[in-house]
RODO-2510 file (C-alpha; in nm, 4 decimals, decimal comma):
residues 150
     n   res          X          Y          Z
     1     m    16,1761     0,0048    -2,5003
     2     s    15,8867    -0,2306    -2,4390
     3     d    15,6995    -0,4756    -2,6522
     4     s    15,3571    -0,6197    -2,5081
     5     q    15,0810    -0,8395    -2,5788
     6     l    14,7343    -0,9326    -2,4718
     7     m    14,7017    -1,3010    -2,3567
     8     h    14,3802    -1,4956    -2,2720
     9     c    14,4734    -1,6109    -1,9162
    10     t    14,4056    -1,5609    -1,5512
    11     s    14,7295    -1,4491    -1,3515
    12     i    14,8224    -1,4827    -0,9871
    13     a    15,1144    -1,3692    -0,8077
    14     f    15,2929    -1,5775    -0,5431
    15     q    15,5823    -1,4705    -0,3092
    16     k    15,8800    -1,6527    -0,4115
    17     e    16,2397    -1,6064    -0,2719
    18     g    16,1207    -1,2807    -0,1399
    19     w    16,0150    -1,1415    -0,4735
    20     l    15,6541    -1,1812    -0,6533
    21     t    15,6366    -1,4204    -0,9248
    22     a    15,3224    -1,4604    -1,1691
    23     a    15,1624    -1,7813    -1,2667
    24     l    14,9581    -1,7614    -1,6063
    25     l    14,6738    -1,9801    -1,5920
    26     r    14,5437    -2,0734    -1,9579
    27     g    14,2793    -2,2838    -2,1043
    28     a    13,9536    -2,3314    -2,2662
    29     p    13,6363    -2,1385    -2,1270
    30     g    13,5043    -2,3204    -1,8193
    31     c    13,8457    -2,5174    -1,7467
    32     g    13,8716    -2,3649    -1,4403
    33     k    14,1052    -2,0671    -1,4620
    34     s    13,9132    -1,8225    -1,2402
    35     d    13,7981    -2,1011    -0,9955
    36     l    14,1640    -2,2287    -0,9472
    37     a    14,2940    -1,8549    -0,8937
    38     l    14,0064    -1,7934    -0,6404
    39     q    14,1226    -2,1035    -0,4318
    40     v    14,4640    -2,0049    -0,4338
    41     i    14,3959    -1,6485    -0,3527
    42     d    14,1245    -1,7361    -0,0743
    43     r    14,3653    -1,9777     0,1089
    44     g    14,6136    -1,6945     0,1142
    45     y    14,8826    -1,8091    -0,1134
    46     a    14,8666    -1,5567    -0,3859
    47     e    14,7133    -1,2434    -0,4973
    48     l    14,5226    -1,1559    -0,8236
    49     v    14,6918    -1,0039    -1,1019
    50     s    14,4124    -1,0168    -1,3570
    51     d    14,1245    -1,2517    -1,4608
    52     d    14,0528    -1,3623    -1,8232
    53     q    14,3077    -1,1085    -1,9906
    54     t    14,6437    -1,0437    -1,8915
    55     v    14,8716    -0,7714    -2,0423
    56     l    15,2091    -0,9080    -2,0662
    57     t    15,5198    -0,6567    -2,1373
    58     l    15,8964    -0,7061    -2,1936
    59     r    16,0812    -0,4620    -1,9966
    60     n    16,4397    -0,4818    -1,9544
    61     q    16,4602    -0,8345    -2,0860
    62     e    16,1812    -0,9111    -1,8029
    63     l    15,8266    -1,0532    -1,8799
    64     l    15,5923    -0,8528    -1,6572
    65     a    15,2123    -0,9368    -1,6049
    66     s    14,9478    -0,6748    -1,5428
    67     p    14,5672    -0,6311    -1,5649
    68     p    14,4030    -0,4309    -1,8367
    69     p    14,2813    -0,1319    -1,6487
    70     t    13,9107    -0,2159    -1,7374
    71     i    13,9305    -0,5301    -1,5409
    72     a    14,1766    -0,4546    -1,2698
    73     g    14,0791    -0,5989    -0,9096
    74     k    13,8002    -0,7804    -1,0832
    75     l    13,7428    -1,1789    -1,0764
    76     e    13,4558    -1,3477    -1,2282
    77     v    13,3181    -1,5967    -0,9568
    78     r    13,1032    -1,8279    -1,1443
    79     g    12,7457    -1,8342    -0,9680
    80     l    12,8153    -1,4945    -0,7693
    81     g    12,9317    -1,2613    -1,0579
    82     l    13,2410    -1,0205    -1,0684
    83     v    13,3938    -0,9639    -0,7271
    84     s    13,6371    -0,6984    -0,6211
    85     f    14,0101    -0,8136    -0,5165
    86     s    14,3215    -0,6451    -0,4246
    87     y    14,5574    -0,6810    -0,7287
    88     c    14,9229    -0,6243    -0,8274
    89     s    15,0783    -0,5277    -1,1553
    90     d    15,4178    -0,5595    -1,3238
    91     v    15,4750    -0,9044    -1,1695
    92     p    15,7617    -1,0889    -1,3370
    93     v    15,6236    -1,4005    -1,5024
    94     g    15,7749    -1,7433    -1,3752
    95     l    15,5214    -2,0085    -1,5028
    96     v    15,2855    -2,0867    -1,7495
    97     v    15,0061    -2,3642    -1,6607
    98     d    14,7932    -2,5037    -1,9127
    99     l    14,4724    -2,6201    -1,7768
   100     v    14,3785    -2,9426    -1,9647
   101     p    14,1676    -3,2690    -1,9096
   102     r    14,3298    -3,5293    -1,6691
   103     d    14,3971    -3,7646    -1,9636
   104     q    14,6343    -3,4978    -2,1118
   105     i    14,8774    -3,5000    -1,8068
   106     d    15,1659    -3,7236    -1,8146
   107     r    15,2696    -3,8897    -1,4776
   108     l    15,6386    -3,7840    -1,5144
   109     p    15,6238    -3,5000    -1,7862
   110     t    15,9352    -3,3701    -1,9693
   111     p    16,0259    -3,0121    -1,8545
   112     e    15,8831    -2,7873    -2,1265
   113     f    15,9148    -2,4150    -2,1747
   114     e    15,7305    -2,1485    -2,4164
   115     e    15,8782    -1,8369    -2,5490
   116     i    15,6717    -1,5366    -2,4725
   117     l    15,8174    -1,2027    -2,6153
   118     g    16,1506    -1,3724    -2,6593
   119     v    16,1633    -1,4880    -2,2900
   120     s    16,1495    -1,8542    -2,2087
   121     v    15,9357    -1,9338    -1,9252
   122     p    15,8528    -2,2903    -1,7742
   123     r    15,5176    -2,4414    -1,8706
   124     l    15,3337    -2,7390    -1,7066
   125     r    14,9819    -2,8940    -1,7672
   126     l    14,7235    -2,9373    -1,4632
   127     h    14,3854    -3,0242    -1,4226
   128     s    14,2105    -2,7795    -1,2394
   129     f    13,9438    -2,9517    -1,0867
   130     d    14,1737    -3,2348    -0,9252
   131     h    14,1656    -3,2033    -0,5400
   132     s    14,5327    -3,1552    -0,5509
   133     a    14,5487    -2,8750    -0,7941
   134     v    14,6170    -2,5890    -0,5477
   135     a    14,9067    -2,8102    -0,3868
   136     k    15,0420    -2,9059    -0,7375
   137     l    15,0486    -2,5435    -0,8411
   138     l    15,2208    -2,4206    -0,5229
   139     l    15,4827    -2,7012    -0,5782
   140     a    15,5546    -2,5962    -0,9025
   141     i    15,5827    -2,2316    -0,8309
   142     t    15,7991    -2,2531    -0,5195
   143     r    16,0205    -2,5470    -0,5593
   144     s    16,3281    -2,5430    -0,7799
   145     e    16,3449    -2,7360    -1,0972
   146     g    16,6264    -2,9472    -0,9039
   147     d    16,3833    -3,0318    -0,6613
   148     i    16,1653    -3,2396    -0,9162
   149     v    16,2940    -3,5386    -1,0640
   150     r    16,1234    -3,6718    -1,3697
***
């Protein structure tokens, strides 16, 4: 049995410990979801799962991210249009990233989690237009919680 929901977010897949792990980038229109995904993909750190809408499915107690068929492999690049990219499906979700204004980010945040379809997923906030946003995202997705002191 599987449950699913459609979430307004851009999702990208990273290699972590030999497995793909998806990060869900959420936020208001214009907050930089697609732009941050493009930067990470362009630098070779991640692969597109889906832009703007992601299908989340619970299968065997695992939360998986996939693109809706109508937008699979398409990323909106502001100023250019919809650009085709390779993409992956059924990627286990490892992180939720809420893209927010800089003044909504704590210097030393308390660890947060969000329950999605019954699965608890780590959540953090980033300002996507900071020069260090890609580096912060990479640290969050690749480091174990024990490596980060808060």
